[in-house]
MARDRENMAR-525429 format. One line per field, with one value per residue (C-alpha): residue number from 0; residue in one letter; x, y, z. Coordinates in steps of 0.5 Angstrom, whole numbers. Example, Ala and Ser with C-alpha at 12.3 -4.5 7.8 and 13.67 -1.06 7.14 Angstrom:
BEGIN
sevex 0	1
kolba A	S
X 25	27
Y -9	-2
Z 16	14
// end
This chain:
BEGIN
sevex 0	1	2	3	4	5	6	7	8	9	10	11	12	13	14	15	16	17	18	19	20	21	22	23	24	25	26	27	28	29	30	31	32	33	34	35	36	37	38	39	40	41	42	43	44	45	46	47	48	49	50	51	52	53	54	55	56	57	58	59	60	61	62	63	64	65	66	67	68	69	70	71	72	73	74	75	76	77	78	79	80	81	82	83	84	85	86	87	88	89	90	91	92	93	94	95	96	97	98	99	100	101	102	103	104	105	106	107	108	109	110	111	112	113	114	115	116	117	118	119	120	121	122	123	124	125	126	127	128	129	130	131	132	133	134	135	136	137	138	139	140	141	142	143	144	145	146	147	148	149	150	151	152	153	154	155	156	157	158	159	160	161	162	163	164	165	166	167	168	169	170	171	172	173	174	175	176	177	178	179	180	181	182	183	184	185	186	187	188	189	190	191	192	193	194	195	196	197	198	199	200	201	202	203	204	205	206	207	208	209	210	211	212	213	214	215	216	217	218	219	220	221	222	223	224	225	226	227	228	229	230	231	232	233	234	235	236	237	238	239	240	241	242	243	244	245	246	247	248	249	250	251	252	253	254	255	256	257	258	259	260	261	262	263	264	265	266	267	268	269	270	271	272	273	274	275	276	277	278	279	280	281	282	283	284	285	286	287	288	289	290	291	292	293	294	295	296	297	298	299	300	301	302	303	304	305	306	307	308	309	310	311	312	313	314	315	316	317	318	319	320	321	322	323	324	325	326	327	328	329	330	331	332	333	334	335	336	337	338	339	340	341	342	343	344	345	346	347	348	349	350	351	352	353	354	355	356	357	358	359	360	361	362	363	364	365	366	367	368	369	370	371	372	373	374	375	376	377	378	379	380	381	382	383	384	385	386	387	388	389	390	391	392	393	394	395	396	397	398	399	400	401	402	403	404	405	406	407	408	409	410	411	412	413	414	415	416	417	418	419	420	421	422	423	424	425	426	427	428	429	430	431	432	433	434	435	436	437	438	439	440	441	442	443	444	445	446	447	448	449	450	451	452	453	454	455	456	457	458	459	460	461	462	463	464	465	466	467	468	469	470	471	472	473	474	475	476	477	478	479	480	481	482	483	484	485	486	487	488	489	490	491	492	493	494	495	496	497	498	499	500	501	502	503	504	505	506	507	508	509	510	511	512	513	514	515	516	517	518	519	520	521	522	523	524	525	526	527	528	529	530	531	532	533	534	535	536	537	538	539	540	541	542	543	544	545	546	547	548	549	550	551	552	553	554	555	556	557	558	559	560	561	562	563	564	565	566	567	568	569	570	571	572	573	574	575	576	577	578	579	580	581	582	583	584	585	586	587	588	589	590	591	592	593	594	595	596	597	598	599	600	601	602	603	604	605	606	607	608	609	610	611	612	613	614	615	616	617	618	619	620	621	622	623	624	625	626	627	628	629	630	631	632	633	634	635	636	637	638	639	640	641	642	643	644	645	646	647	648	649	650	651	652	653	654	655	656	657	658	659	660	661	662	663	664	665	666	667	668	669	670	671	672	673	674	675	676	677	678	679	680	681	682	683	684	685	686	687	688	689	690	691	692	693	694	695	696	697	698	699	700	701	702	703	704	705	706	707	708	709	710	711	712	713	714	715	716	717	718	719	720	721	722	723	724	725	726	727	728	729	730	731	732	733	734	735	736	737	738	739	740	741	742	743	744	745	746	747	748	749	750	751	752	753	754	755	756	757	758	759	760	761	762	763	764	765	766	767	768	769	770	771	772	773	774	775	776	777	778	779	780	781	782	783	784	785	786	787	788	789	790	791	792	793	794	795	796	797	798	799	800	801	802	803	804	805	806	807	808	809	810	811	812	813	814	815	816	817	818	819	820	821	822	823	824	825	826	827	828	829	830	831	832	833	834	835	836	837	838	839	840	841	842	843	844	845	846	847	848	849	850	851	852	853	854	855	856	857	858	859	860	861	862	863	864	865	866	867	868	869	870	871	872	873	874	875	876	877	878	879	880	881	882	883	884	885	886	887	888	889	890	891	892	893	894	895	896	897	898	899	900	901	902	903	904	905	906	907	908	909	910	911	912	913	914	915	916	917	918	919	920	921	922	923	924	925	926	927	928	929	930	931	932	933	934	935	936	937	938	939	940	941	942	943	944	945	946	947	948	949	950	951	952	953	954	955	956	957	958	959	960	961	962	963	964	965	966	967	968	969	970	971	972	973	974	975	976	977	978	979	980	981	982	983	984	985	986	987	988
kolba M	N	Q	D	H	H	R	E	K	Q	Y	Q	R	R	V	Q	Q	A	K	Q	K	E	S	Q	D	Q	Y	R	V	N	K	Y	K	H	W	V	N	Q	S	T	L	L	R	A	R	Y	V	Q	A	K	Q	E	L	S	E	E	K	P	C	K	Q	Q	S	D	S	E	E	E	D	D	D	I	F	F	N	K	K	A	Q	S	V	P	E	S	Q	Q	S	T	I	H	P	L	D	L	Q	M	A	V	L	H	C	S	D	D	F	L	K	Q	K	I	V	T	K	L	S	Q	C	Q	Y	A	L	P	L	L	V	P	D	P	F	T	G	D	I	E	C	P	L	W	T	F	R	Q	I	K	K	T	W	K	K	T	E	T	K	E	G	S	K	V	V	T	M	K	S	M	P	I	C	K	A	E	T	P	M	V	F	C	F	R	L	G	S	L	S	A	S	K	S	Q	L	I	N	T	L	I	N	D	R	H	N	T	F	F	H	R	N	C	P	G	S	T	K	S	R	L	L	F	D	G	V	V	E	I	A	W	Y	C	P	A	G	R	S	S	D	T	F	T	D	C	V	A	F	C	N	L	H	G	D	G	L	T	Y	D	K	Q	L	K	I	M	T	E	K	S	S	V	N	V	V	F	V	P	T	L	T	K	D	P	V	I	S	E	L	L	R	S	S	Q	P	L	I	V	L	I	E	D	T	A	E	G	A	K	Q	M	R	K	T	K	Y	R	V	G	L	K	N	R	S	L	S	D	V	S	G	E	L	N	K	I	I	S	D	T	L	S	K	T	E	F	L	I	L	F	D	L	M	K	Y	M	S	T	M	E	M	R	I	K	L	D	E	N	S	T	M	G	F	S	A	A	E	E	M	T	K	S	I	Q	T	V	D	V	S	K	I	K	N	T	F	L	P	C	Q	D	E	L	W	H	K	W	S	Q	L	N	K	K	Q	Y	R	L	K	G	N	V	E	K	E	K	C	D	I	Q	K	E	M	Q	M	L	R	K	K	Q	C	K	T	S	Q	L	I	T	S	F	T	K	H	L	M	S	L	S	H	T	E	R	E	Y	F	L	K	W	T	Q	I	L	M	D	D	H	A	T	H	C	L	S	S	I	L	Q	N	Y	F	E	V	W	S	E	V	L	D	L	K	R	K	S	G	K	L	I	E	L	Q	F	K	Q	K	E	L	A	E	M	S	K	N	L	H	S	A	T	C	G	L	E	H	I	F	R	E	M	G	Q	I	Y	E	A	H	V	S	L	K	K	Q	P	K	N	E	A	T	D	W	S	K	Y	P	E	L	A	A	E	L	M	I	S	G	H	P	M	E	L	M	D	G	D	A	G	Q	V	P	I	T	W	I	S	G	L	I	D	Q	V	I	L	K	L	G	D	K	R	V	F	V	L	S	V	L	G	L	Q	S	S	G	K	S	T	M	L	N	T	M	F	G	L	Q	F	A	V	S	A	G	R	C	T	R	G	A	F	M	Q	L	V	K	L	S	E	E	M	R	K	D	F	Q	W	D	Y	I	L	V	V	D	T	E	G	L	R	A	L	E	L	E	G	N	T	T	F	H	H	D	N	E	L	A	T	F	V	V	G	I	G	N	M	T	L	V	N	I	F	G	E	N	P	S	E	V	Q	D	V	L	Q	T	V	I	R	A	F	M	R	M	K	E	V	N	L	S	P	S	C	V	F	V	H	Q	N	V	T	D	V	G	A	A	D	K	N	M	D	G	K	R	K	L	Q	K	K	L	D	Q	M	V	Q	L	A	A	K	E	E	G	C	A	A	E	S	F	S	D	I	I	E	F	D	V	Q	K	D	V	K	Y	F	A	Q	L	W	E	G	S	P	P	M	A	P	P	N	P	G	Y	S	E	S	V	Q	E	L	K	S	Y	I	F	S	K	A	A	T	S	S	G	V	T	L	S	Q	F	K	T	K	V	K	D	L	W	N	A	L	L	N	E	N	F	V	F	S	F	R	N	T	L	E	A	E	L	Y	R	K	L	E	V	Q	K	L	N	D	V	T	E	Q	K	K	A	S	K	N	V	D	E	K	K	T	M	F	E	N	T	L	L	Q	K	S	K	E	L	A	H	L	L	K	D	Q	A	K	D	E	D	E	L	K	K	Q	F	N	R	V	W	E	A	V	Y	Q	A	T	E	K	V	K	E	G	D	V	T	T	W	L	Q	E	F	D	N	L	V	K	K	K	L	A	S	V	S	I	S	S	E	N	F	S	D	V	N	R	F	D	F	L	K	D	A	M	Q	K	T	L	V	P	I	I	Q	H	L	K	N	L	P	R	E	R	Y	N	S	P	R
X -74	-79	-76	-77	-73	-67	-68	-66	-60	-57	-51	-44	-44	-50	-49	-42	-46	-45	-51	-53	-50	-54	-56	-57	-65	-64	-63	-71	-74	-74	-76	-69	-67	-62	-60	-57	-53	-51	-48	-45	-42	-38	-35	-33	-37	-39	-46	-50	-54	-60	-64	-68	-75	-79	-81	-88	-90	-87	-87	-95	-95	-97	-99	-98	-98	-93	-96	-97	-89	-87	-93	-93	-85	-85	-91	-89	-95	-94	-94	-87	-85	-90	-86	-88	-84	-78	-73	-74	-69	-62	-58	-53	-60	-60	-53	-54	-60	-56	-51	-56	-59	-52	-49	-43	-38	-42	-42	-34	-33	-38	-34	-27	-30	-32	-25	-22	-26	-24	-30	-32	-33	-40	-37	-43	-50	-56	-60	-67	-71	-68	-64	-58	-52	-48	-40	-38	-31	-31	-32	-25	-22	-19	-18	-10	-8	0	3	9	11	15	18	25	29	37	35	33	27	25	21	18	13	8	3	-2	-9	-12	-16	-8	-6	-4	-6	-10	-18	-21	-28	-34	-41	-46	-51	-56	-59	-54	-54	-47	-44	-40	-38	-37	-32	-29	-27	-24	-19	-18	-19	-22	-23	-27	-33	-30	-38	-43	-47	-52	-49	-47	-52	-58	-59	-65	-68	-70	-67	-69	-63	-57	-58	-54	-49	-42	-37	-30	-24	-17	-12	-7	0	4	11	10	12	4	2	-3	-2	4	3	-5	-10	-18	-24	-30	-37	-44	-49	-54	-56	-52	-56	-60	-56	-53	-50	-46	-44	-41	-37	-34	-32	-29	-24	-23	-16	-19	-26	-30	-38	-41	-46	-50	-49	-45	-49	-47	-49	-48	-44	-40	-38	-37	-32	-29	-26	-24	-17	-17	-17	-23	-26	-32	-34	-38	-45	-47	-39	-35	-28	-23	-20	-18	-15	-19	-15	-10	-13	-19	-21	-26	-28	-34	-36	-40	-39	-33	-31	-29	-22	-21	-24	-20	-13	-15	-18	-12	-7	-10	-10	-4	-1	-6	-4	3	1	-3	-5	-6	-11	-12	-19	-19	-18	-23	-28	-26	-27	-35	-37	-35	-41	-42	-42	-46	-44	-45	-39	-41	-36	-40	-36	-33	-31	-28	-25	-23	-20	-17	-12	-12	-9	-5	-2	4	6	6	14	17	20	17	21	22	14	15	21	19	12	10	17	14	13	19	26	23	19	23	29	23	20	28	28	22	23	30	28	25	30	36	43	47	45	38	36	41	40	32	33	38	33	27	29	32	25	22	27	24	17	18	21	14	9	10	5	6	2	0	-3	-7	-9	-13	-16	-19	-22	-25	-28	-31	-34	-40	-40	-42	-37	-32	-32	-30	-25	-21	-23	-19	-13	-11	-13	-8	-2	-2	-2	5	8	6	11	16	15	15	21	25	22	25	31	32	31	36	42	40	41	48	49	48	52	58	58	60	66	72	76	70	69	70	65	60	60	58	52	50	50	47	42	41	40	35	30	30	27	23	21	21	16	11	5	-2	-7	-5	1	-3	-7	-1	3	-4	-2	5	3	-3	2	7	2	0	5	9	1	1	-6	-12	-13	-20	-18	-21	-16	-12	-9	-14	-20	-15	-18	-25	-24	-21	-27	-31	-28	-27	-35	-36	-31	-25	-19	-14	-8	-7	1	7	9	14	17	15	10	3	2	-2	-4	-7	-11	-14	-16	-19	-23	-24	-28	-32	-35	-37	-41	-43	-44	-40	-42	-39	-35	-33	-26	-23	-15	-12	-5	0	6	7	3	-1	-7	-10	-11	-16	-19	-22	-24	-28	-31	-34	-33	-27	-21	-15	-9	-7	-1	5	10	10	2	0	5	3	-4	-10	-16	-24	-31	-36	-43	-48	-54	-61	-64	-56	-57	-62	-57	-50	-49	-46	-47	-40	-34	-27	-23	-15	-11	-3	3	5	10	17	18	23	25	27	33	36	34	31	25	24	23	19	15	14	12	7	4	3	-1	-5	-7	-8	-12	-17	-23	-22	-15	-16	-9	-7	-3	-1	-1	-2	5	4	12	13	6	8	15	11	6	11	13	6	4	11	9	2	5	9	5	-1	-3	-6	-12	-12	-17	-16	-18	-16	-17	-13	-15	-10	-10	-9	-10	-12	-14	-22	-20	-15	-19	-21	-14	-10	-12	-6	-2	-8	-7	0	-1	-5	1	7	2	2	9	11	6	8	17	15	11	16	19	15	12	5	1	-2	-1	-5	-5	-13	-11	-8	-10	-18	-18	-21	-17	-23	-27	-22	-18	-21	-19	-19	-18	-13	-16	-14	-16	-10	-3	-5	-5	-11	-14	-20	-22	-25	-31	-30	-25	-31	-36	-31	-30	-37	-37	-32	-36	-42	-37	-35	-41	-43	-37	-38	-44	-44	-38	-40	-34	-32	-33	-30	-27	-25	-22	-18	-15	-14	-9	-6	-4	-2	2	6	8	10	15	17	17	23	27	22	21	28	28	25	21	22	27	31	28	30	37	40	36	41	48	46	45	52	55	53	57	63	63	62	68	72	71	71	78	80	78	83	90	88	88	93	98	97	98	105	107	105	110	116	116	116	122	125	125	128	134	135	135	139	145	145	152	155	153	158	156	151	151	149	144	140	142	138	132	131	130	123	122	124	118	114	116	114	107	105	107	102	96	97	96	91	85	85	84	88	94	92	93	99	102	100	104	110	111	109	115	119	119	120	125	128	137	139	147	149	155	159	152	154	150	142	140	143	135	132	134	129	124	125	127	120	116	119	118	112	107	107	106	99	98	99	93	89	89	89	82	77	78	85	82	78	80	87	92
Y -73	-80	-85	-90	-85	-85	-93	-92	-92	-88	-91	-88	-91	-87	-81	-82	-81	-76	-71	-64	-59	-57	-49	-46	-46	-54	-52	-48	-56	-59	-66	-67	-63	-68	-71	-65	-64	-71	-69	-63	-65	-71	-66	-61	-55	-49	-49	-43	-44	-39	-39	-34	-31	-34	-29	-32	-30	-22	-18	-15	-7	-3	3	7	14	18	21	15	13	16	14	7	6	8	3	-2	-6	-6	-13	-17	-23	-29	-35	-40	-36	-36	-42	-45	-51	-50	-52	-56	-60	-61	-64	-69	-71	-72	-77	-80	-82	-85	-91	-91	-90	-84	-82	-84	-79	-74	-73	-73	-67	-64	-64	-63	-56	-54	-56	-58	-65	-69	-73	-75	-75	-77	-81	-77	-83	-87	-81	-86	-83	-85	-84	-84	-87	-90	-84	-80	-86	-83	-76	-75	-68	-65	-60	-56	-57	-52	-54	-50	-55	-53	-45	-46	-47	-54	-55	-62	-65	-69	-72	-78	-80	-76	-81	-84	-77	-75	-68	-63	-62	-56	-57	-51	-52	-46	-46	-43	-39	-32	-26	-27	-33	-39	-42	-34	-33	-41	-40	-34	-38	-43	-39	-31	-32	-38	-40	-48	-48	-46	-40	-36	-30	-35	-34	-39	-40	-40	-40	-47	-54	-60	-64	-61	-59	-64	-66	-64	-63	-61	-58	-58	-53	-55	-50	-49	-47	-41	-35	-33	-39	-39	-45	-49	-56	-59	-57	-60	-56	-60	-56	-58	-55	-53	-53	-57	-58	-61	-66	-68	-75	-71	-65	-71	-75	-69	-66	-71	-72	-66	-62	-56	-54	-47	-46	-39	-38	-30	-30	-33	-37	-42	-49	-55	-57	-50	-52	-60	-57	-52	-58	-62	-62	-60	-52	-48	-42	-38	-33	-29	-25	-21	-18	-14	-15	-18	-24	-25	-32	-34	-40	-45	-46	-43	-37	-31	-28	-22	-21	-15	-9	-12	-14	-20	-21	-18	-24	-28	-25	-26	-33	-36	-34	-37	-43	-43	-43	-48	-53	-53	-57	-62	-68	-70	-75	-79	-79	-86	-87	-82	-86	-92	-90	-88	-95	-98	-100	-95	-89	-93	-90	-93	-93	-93	-98	-105	-109	-114	-119	-114	-111	-119	-121	-115	-116	-123	-122	-115	-119	-121	-114	-112	-114	-113	-107	-101	-100	-108	-110	-109	-114	-119	-118	-116	-120	-118	-111	-108	-111	-116	-112	-106	-110	-113	-106	-104	-111	-110	-103	-105	-110	-105	-101	-105	-104	-108	-117	-115	-122	-125	-119	-120	-128	-127	-121	-125	-131	-126	-123	-131	-132	-126	-129	-135	-131	-128	-134	-135	-132	-130	-130	-124	-124	-131	-127	-122	-126	-130	-125	-121	-128	-130	-124	-120	-113	-109	-114	-113	-106	-106	-110	-106	-100	-104	-107	-99	-97	-102	-102	-94	-94	-98	-94	-88	-88	-90	-86	-78	-82	-82	-76	-72	-76	-74	-67	-68	-71	-66	-60	-64	-64	-57	-55	-59	-56	-50	-52	-53	-60	-64	-67	-75	-74	-70	-76	-81	-76	-76	-83	-84	-79	-83	-89	-86	-84	-90	-93	-87	-89	-97	-94	-92	-99	-99	-102	-100	-103	-110	-109	-108	-115	-118	-115	-118	-125	-125	-122	-128	-134	-132	-130	-137	-140	-143	-147	-144	-148	-150	-146	-140	-136	-138	-133	-133	-130	-124	-120	-121	-119	-112	-111	-112	-107	-102	-103	-101	-94	-97	-93	-98	-97	-96	-94	-96	-90	-93	-97	-93	-99	-100	-108	-109	-116	-114	-108	-112	-118	-113	-109	-115	-117	-111	-112	-118	-116	-109	-111	-107	-100	-93	-89	-82	-82	-76	-74	-69	-67	-62	-60	-64	-61	-56	-59	-63	-69	-64	-61	-68	-70	-63	-64	-71	-73	-78	-79	-79	-79	-71	-69	-65	-68	-74	-77	-81	-83	-86	-87	-89	-90	-90	-91	-85	-86	-82	-82	-84	-77	-75	-81	-79	-74	-77	-82	-86	-89	-87	-83	-86	-81	-82	-79	-78	-76	-69	-67	-64	-68	-68	-75	-76	-73	-71	-73	-79	-74	-70	-79	-81	-74	-74	-81	-81	-74	-79	-83	-80	-75	-80	-85	-79	-77	-70	-68	-62	-59	-56	-49	-47	-40	-37	-38	-45	-46	-51	-56	-53	-57	-63	-61	-60	-68	-70	-67	-70	-77	-77	-75	-81	-86	-85	-91	-91	-86	-81	-76	-72	-65	-60	-55	-51	-49	-44	-44	-40	-34	-28	-24	-22	-20	-25	-28	-21	-19	-25	-25	-23	-28	-33	-31	-31	-39	-40	-38	-41	-48	-47	-46	-52	-56	-53	-54	-61	-63	-59	-66	-71	-70	-68	-63	-60	-52	-51	-53	-55	-60	-65	-64	-60	-54	-47	-42	-37	-42	-48	-43	-43	-39	-41	-38	-40	-47	-44	-39	-37	-42	-49	-52	-48	-45	-46	-48	-41	-42	-39	-45	-49	-45	-46	-52	-52	-49	-52	-59	-55	-54	-60	-65	-59	-60	-68	-68	-68	-74	-81	-84	-90	-98	-102	-106	-100	-96	-103	-104	-96	-97	-103	-100	-93	-97	-102	-94	-91	-98	-97	-88	-88	-81	-77	-77	-76	-68	-63	-60	-61	-55	-61	-65	-62	-59	-66	-69	-64	-65	-73	-71	-66	-73	-78	-74	-72	-80	-80	-77	-80	-86	-84	-80	-87	-90	-85	-86	-94	-93	-88	-93	-98	-94	-92	-100	-100	-96	-97	-104	-103	-97	-102	-108	-103	-102	-109	-110	-103	-106	-113	-116	-108	-105	-106	-99	-101	-94	-90	-94	-93	-85	-86	-89	-84	-78	-82	-84	-77	-74	-78	-76	-69	-70	-74	-68	-64	-68	-66	-59	-59	-61	-68	-67	-63	-66	-72	-68	-66	-72	-75	-69	-69	-77	-77	-72	-75	-82	-79	-75	-80	-81	-88	-90	-96	-96	-100	-104	-112	-116	-117	-121	-115	-112	-115	-109	-105	-109	-107	-100	-100	-103	-102	-94	-94	-99	-94	-88	-90	-94	-86	-84	-89	-87	-80	-78	-74	-68	-68	-67	-62	-57	-54	-54
Z 83	85	88	81	78	84	83	75	74	69	67	63	56	56	59	54	48	42	42	39	42	49	49	55	53	54	61	62	61	68	66	62	67	71	63	61	67	68	60	62	69	65	60	66	62	65	66	68	73	73	70	66	66	61	56	54	62	62	69	68	66	72	68	61	64	65	71	74	74	80	85	82	83	90	91	95	94	87	83	83	79	81	85	79	74	78	79	85	84	87	82	88	88	81	82	88	83	78	82	86	79	76	77	80	74	72	79	80	73	74	82	78	73	79	82	75	75	83	85	92	93	97	103	107	102	106	102	100	102	108	111	112	111	105	105	97	98	91	88	90	88	82	84	84	87	86	91	94	101	103	110	115	114	118	118	109	106	103	98	97	91	92	88	90	91	96	99	100	103	109	111	116	116	118	119	118	120	123	129	127	121	119	114	113	108	111	105	102	107	107	100	101	105	98	92	93	86	84	88	91	95	92	97	97	93	87	81	81	88	92	98	99	99	98	96	99	106	111	106	107	101	102	98	99	99	95	95	90	93	93	97	96	98	104	107	106	106	103	107	107	108	110	109	113	109	113	121	124	131	126	123	130	127	121	127	131	126	123	130	132	127	124	126	127	127	126	127	126	130	130	138	143	148	153	146	148	142	144	151	149	144	149	153	147	146	139	136	136	132	134	128	131	127	132	135	132	135	131	132	140	144	150	152	149	142	142	139	138	131	131	124	126	120	118	111	108	107	114	117	112	114	122	120	115	120	126	122	120	127	130	124	125	133	130	128	120	118	112	108	107	115	116	112	115	121	119	116	124	127	132	126	121	115	110	103	97	96	94	89	93	87	83	88	90	83	82	89	88	80	83	89	85	83	90	92	85	85	81	76	74	73	65	65	71	68	62	58	51	50	52	49	45	41	41	38	34	30	28	24	20	19	18	12	8	8	6	2	-1	-1	-1	-1	4	9	8	9	16	18	18	21	28	28	27	33	37	36	40	45	46	46	54	57	64	71	70	64	65	70	68	62	67	71	64	61	68	70	68	66	71	76	70	70	77	76	72	75	82	77	76	82	86	80	81	89	88	84	87	93	88	84	88	90	84	82	89	88	80	82	87	83	77	82	83	76	74	80	78	71	73	77	74	75	77	70	72	79	73	68	74	77	68	69	75	72	66	70	74	68	65	72	71	65	66	73	69	68	67	63	57	57	59	53	50	53	50	43	43	45	40	34	37	35	29	25	28	25	32	33	38	44	47	54	56	57	51	46	40	46	47	41	43	50	47	42	49	53	47	46	53	52	53	50	46	43	36	35	40	42	45	40	34	32	29	31	25	26	33	31	25	30	34	30	26	32	33	27	30	35	32	25	19	22	19	24	22	25	28	30	33	32	36	41	47	53	48	51	45	50	55	49	47	54	54	47	48	56	55	60	56	60	61	65	63	59	55	58	53	49	40	38	42	40	43	40	41	40	36	40	36	34	32	27	23	21	20	15	21	27	31	33	32	37	35	41	39	44	42	38	39	45	50	51	46	42	36	30	33	34	27	24	29	29	22	21	27	25	17	19	24	19	13	18	20	16	20	24	29	29	35	37	44	41	36	32	27	25	28	26	19	19	20	16	10	11	12	5	2	5	2	-6	-5	-3	-8	-8	-1	-4	2	3	10	13	17	23	26	33	37	44	50	46	51	45	44	37	35	30	27	26	24	18	15	19	16	9	11	13	8	4	7	6	-1	-2	1	-3	-10	-8	-6	-12	-16	-13	-13	-20	-18	-21	-14	-14	-7	0	-1	-6	-2	5	5	9	8	11	12	17	19	24	30	36	44	50	56	59	67	70	75	76	77	82	84	78	75	68	64	62	56	54	55	51	45	45	45	39	35	37	33	27	27	26	21	17	19	16	8	10	9	14	12	15	20	15	11	16	18	11	11	18	14	7	11	15	10	5	11	11	5	6	10	6	7	14	16	16	19	14	6	5	9	4	-2	0	2	-4	-8	-4	-6	-14	-13	-9	-14	-19	-16	-15	-23	-24	-19	-23	-30	-27	-25	-31	-34	-31	-31	-39	-38	-35	-40	-45	-42	-40	-47	-50	-45	-47	-53	-53	-49	-54	-59	-55	-54	-61	-63	-57	-59	-59	-58	-51	-46	-42	-36	-34	-40	-41	-34	-36	-42	-38	-32	-37	-39	-31	-28	-34	-31	-24	-26	-29	-23	-18	-21	-19	-12	-14	-20	-22	-25	-32	-33	-30	-35	-41	-38	-36	-43	-47	-42	-43	-50	-52	-48	-51	-58	-56	-53	-56	-55	-56	-58	-56	-51	-50	-51	-47	-49	-43	-40	-41	-34	-30	-36	-34	-26	-27	-30	-24	-19	-21	-25	-20	-14	-18	-21	-15	-11	-16	-14	-7	-8	-4	-9	-5	-7	-14	-15	-9	-9	-2
// end
């Protein structure tokens, strides 16, 4: 590495470009070695550090004669492999060269990836040209560690979870160094204290190690032990281990700083002498452990906090056990140190260590912007400074979906809904001071300072939220434990309800406390949509709402992910997305993109897979860390563009299906809608499955397929690849042939079932979604080797990801992708189709939808029968009223001037009503159709056989009592029939 190349920094966006698969053979090319490792480290890939011997220069053949074999074998002067044929580049020299040749953002990203891989990180770095020492504080800013601290309180063990940026963590620090040369490996021994199955610190016995080092000597590395709250933990709290590479006598400046500030000093010496360094450490108050290579004695305490341990003829595990016990005992009595404070101390005039945080403008702008939120409770930041995206946006989204699914007086309801939506948009037009300040700085800062500004904004917002989130999580755990205890006790209902209400409120606060750059971009999008929907005129101002899509487009081109679908509201902001993509087209041209999306259950490793594949930084965590869908542009390298018909990969990351945070039917509707959208917009979808059983994803795919059939106008033609993660059996691909056959059969069956319902001609899954069960099913090894938080990534996982990436590119080579403008139209058309297609998303799968459809048809038939029966009752009522009225008229005519006995007349008519009553009673016990027939026959028969006497009736005017009797008797009967429930007709008691 020469000084000119050192000055020519490599940028993150250049290294992050998609390239052809990097084979291990490429590592042999020394000229491009730093390029390969930049790309590799960025993706947190397993690196084969050892360089193979060149096949072009094999060892010289000593003899072809069998008689001479023995002599040659025992000949000490036999020709060995020339030094020039061996690897002369130390792997960590290569790593340091990569870091020296990277700009601040790439360097930060690489160090963050190294931390995720559980490797040690550079803490003090000598400049290879000037010798000045730099402390790379900037590279630590995005590193977070999570651990569980165990302590004893009131005789019982209490476990407390902690999660924070590591540079703000208060931890003890153990500093290890050597004086002189040793045959034993210092770094290897330290590794046994942190993780005895992983080389946290690179040491001489690692593959690829060489005797000589150019850039790595003098570097102080740091790594952390993070306990999991288990009885098997080596330490009960987080501990930082620092390791000076090289002879401490040569690097006195690093030695002075670290020995002064460490909690425990561990020094390795070949033999114990009155060395000035050791003598000074003996006089200090800090604990000291001296490991002596030529002494065979065990651990021995020489005085208070001063220990001596022999290494000669002793096993690594024995020494490690003694060292572990001594450190644990001494750490309980020492003060803890915050890494940030240590670094600030290093930068003082006395120490003269250079910090790498050079951007004062970016930091000042971020500090000014976030100053207003520092005094506000973290759970109230969104409501105070980002008011457009929560209640207003969620309410608008609900109304927007409702207007597509109206019933009854459609036009009036739709008009009322649109008026309410307009009122909500008016309220969203107000821009908060936070957004004004944010957009002002985005417009005014240069490209580099803008990147610093965005990084610092996220860092400062995270710092403000970290303490509050830890407190809320701890309180949540305590209240939840109380709720579980109360459920086991009887007579505690009121107290239980109170605690459950408190738990629900804490859950709401926990959600509100999550605030980052994505929420600021979402707020900008809502303000923009509100102004556009109200047809507001843009103003000639730098921070005007009309400039928001342009700002977001510049960030998207620079490699920042942008929200495509809001998972909280379950809505795609079409106006904002259209404006954003239009601006990207203006800046790049209408480029062709290959849209790669991912789909899978919650916490199945979707974001981790994409990050490993393309070197991205999608959010990864347990639970619902991704909400909705995010898109990020990955540019193809120049050499790859010759082989493909598109220029960019548009990677779409999505939230997990079946999220525990969502409840009941909301989960099915949200998941089905999200899955249909994600699969629909993608040229290819990676269906991520944790384990070998795809049953949960099958349910969602059934709904996706049925939705595609119902949305013929969108013209979708996606493809998919099934990725089974966490499969430990190396023969899974071969052993699961029968499983693949059953999977294909199941997929085909659900397509045929959906096609029958929707009237489509599809016969197999591949008729709807391009899929080859022989090729498009992949198996991955588990991600971690061991149990987090100290587990390193599995190299096999990384290799599987790269093989999948190569397979994706091989399939994508025949695809023309879509233009950005086509993608914009596709998103809009698909989302509008989804809004109109509510029915199919409310079910777990096609079988549920089919069952509902059958029940709906049966219910419709029942309602039709009920209406028909009601109509028959009305017709019979009219007929009976007319018949009785006619009989009454005849009776009145016969009895004119003759009727005397009113009682006799009543008896005559009571016989008729008795027949009517007896007939109506049958409706309570049988089928309505049968009853109507019997009622008709009985009443007709009775009316025909009535014998009317003409005696004792004299006054025709007395006929009024007949009308009264008819109304009082017949009307209640008919009303009773109408009010009977439907089930009383169809099912007997």
